[in-house]
Each structure stands twice: as structure tokens, then as C-alpha cells.
N, C-alpha and C positions, 0 to 999 in steps of 0.2 A: 427360319430363327425366331425363337422365342426371348423374350428380356427373362433373365433368373429371377427376378423380383417375382413377376407375376407365374412361375413355374415353379410347383410345389418340390419338385426334386431339384431346386436349384444350388449351385452350389455353396456351400459357406463362407467362402472368401468372399463373394459377393456381398452378401446380408453385413458381414461384418464391414465391409468398405461403407455400405450405406450406411451403418450406425454411426461408424466414426465420424464419417462426414455428415451426418447429422449434429452429433455430440458438437464438432466444431464450430458448426455454424451458428449454434445456442450461443456458446462462449463469444463468438464474433460480434452476435447480435446484441448480447449484455454489454459488452464492451463497448461496442457503438453508441447503444440508449445511454450507458452511462455517462460519456460523452455529452452527449446532447443534453442531457437534462438531470443527471445526476449532482446529488449534493452531501456533502458530511457536515457532522456537526457534532461539536464537543463540548461537553459539560463538565466543569471542575466543580468539586467539591472538595470539602476539609478530609471525604474519608474514600470516595472515589473519583473515578474519573470516567465518563459515559461517552462512547461514539454511537453514533447514530447515522447511519449511510442511507439516505434516501432516495430512491426511483419511483417514479409516478404517484409519486403520495404513497408507495410500501416502503415501511422501514424497519431495518435488520440495525438492533442494538448489541451494543457488547458492553460490560462492564465491568471494569479494572478496579481492584482494590490497590489505593495510593500505596499503602504498606507494603506491598509484594511488588511493587514497579520496582527494576533495577537497571544501571545502565542505559540511562536516555543517551541517545545520539543522533546523530543526522545522517541519512541513509542518501548518499547519493543516487543519481541515475546510472542504472547500470543498461548497456547494449548488448541486447543477444540476436546480432545481426540482422537478418530479413526480417524474424518475426517480431521487430520491435524491441523492447525493453523492459527493465524494471525502473516505475518513475521514482525519482526521487521522496523522501517524504522522511516522517519523526519515528524513530522505531525506539524502541524499550525491549527487553525480555521481562516476561512476567512467567513465573513459575518453569525457568527451563525452557521457552517458548521464545521465538522471535517476533513481535507485534511490531507490524509498521501502520499508522495512522496518518491522514493528510495527503495524499497524492499529488503530487504534481507542484508541492511544497517548496520555496526555495530555502538555502542556507540560511539567508537573512531572516526570512520568516519563520523558520523551526528558532532560530535562536531570540527572537522576541517573543515568540508565545512561550517558552521558557523563562525568561524572564519573567513575564507576566505570571505564571504558575507560582514562581517565586517570590514576588510582591505581592501577589493575593495569597498566598498561602503559606508563611514564613517555616511553619512546624514542619513542608516539606524541602528547604531549602540543601538538607543534608542530601536528600537523595535526587534531587534535581541538579540542585549545585554542580553535580557529577558531570553533565551534561558535555557530549564529548561534539564537537563542531564538526570535524571532519574534515575531508578536501573542499578547498574553494569549488564553488559553483564553474563550472563547464563552460558555461559562456562568460565567464568574466577572465580577461587574458592573466596568464602567469608568466612571470618574468624569471630566467633562471641567471643566476648571476658567479659564472663560473671564472676559478681564477688559479693559474697555474703556479 
């Protein structure tokens, strides 16, 4: 019996399975390394918001024009079952697409960040003043007062 990988006439399913395994391994390795040593830096200017994600000294930079940012809001953690979930973050719309920054930020931290933007750049108070806090953080107790 020979392995399908070594056999030139191997089944396409085994090659596909190996490629998928390799792809998933790369994605999980990136997440693991990001959790170990990744960091995100935000730079606000009167005209732009620059997000720089740095992993092992290699930056990935995205720039957003402040005038094109709309609908700033807090995005709470969303569970996806066994595969983990989507971390909480600061979100906004940019040219019709949803952008998320600051993974694992709490609702209070996101609110404080938006307040600081408004204080530093009053010309953007109209845009960032529409910030929506969303639902409370899941680690805080929520009490329901139901009356009949």
C-alpha cells in the first residue's frame, strides 16, 4: 500500500484534503502568533484614521478618510460554537463595507476612544457623535425587572 501523496496517480480528494489542512494550519498559526505578539496601533489626524497591525515587526497598514467613515458602533463578541468566535471591536461603515478595528476591546474602552476622538477633533463630532454603544459587555451582570 502506498500513500496517495507519493503516488503520481493519487486520488484528487487526498490532494484537496492535504491542501485544505495546510491552509487551515496557516490560518490557525497566524491567529496563534497574533495572540502571542501582535499589536494594533491607531493614528488619528484631522483627515485620516490609520490602522497599523504589527506582527513580528511586519506592519499591515490601512488608511481611512475621516469624511467617508459612517455609523461608528461597538461590535460585541459573537460566539461561533466550537470554532471560537468574533472578538469584540470598534466598527464602522466605510464606502458601504463594515470595518472592524481594535480586536478584544471592551465596550467601555471603545466608548472612551470615541470620546477622545470627539475631544481631539471637534470637526468630526457630527460623525463620531453618532456612535452606538450596542449591548452591554457579556462579563457584566444584566438584570431584568419584569412586572406583571
